[in-house]
N, C-alpha and C positions, 0 to 999 in steps of 0.2 A: 543844520540850518542856523543862520545867524539870529541873534536876538532882536535885531532891528528890521526883521522881515515884516512885510505888510500882511502876511497871512497869519494873524494872531487870532485869539479867541473871539475878539470883537468883530473881525472880518467875517468869521463863520456865522456869528449871530446876526450880522447885518444882512447876509444873503440867504439865510434860512427860509424865510417865507417865500421869496421869489423862486428859490430852488424847488420847494415843495410844489408850488403851483405849476411850474414848468414840467417837472417830472410827472405830475398827475395828468397833465395835458398830452404829453408826448408818449409816455410808456404804453398806454393803451393802443396807440397806433402801431408802435413797434411790435407789440404782442400780436396784433391782428395780422401783420404782415409776416410774422415768423411764428406760426402756430407750432406748438411743441417746443418752444425755446426752453433749453435746459440749463444754460450757463451764461453768465454775463461777467465781463471784466471791465472795471471802471477805473481808468487812469486819471488821477486828479480828482478822486471821489470826495474829498473833503470829509464831511461827517457821515457820508454814506446815504444821503437822502434818496438819490436815484436808485441805489441798490435796494433800499427798503421798498420802493415802489415796485420794482421788478419782482420782489418777493411776494407782494400782494397778487401778482399774476401767475404765481406757481413756479417761478424760477427757483430751483433748489441749489444750484451751485453759483455762489456769488463771491467775487473777489474784488476788493477795492484797494488801490495803491495810491498813497498820498504821503507827503512828508511834512506837511504843515502842522503847526500847533493846533490841537483840537481835531485833527484828522483821524480817521480810522485807518488802520494798516492791516 
């Protein structure tokens, strides 16, 4: 990744609160539609906020892929 990327640590800090609110609103609906959900892959996961929310709903196998600075891989 080039150093002039828009996806730097500040980018992830700026979107963190909105991502948490979105994940907290959407994941319960997904979990209710897919009872027994065992795994989630999140492409473009950033810092893993959505994966953390799925973990709260008992999903055991979580995989996040992202290549941005501050991202979880």
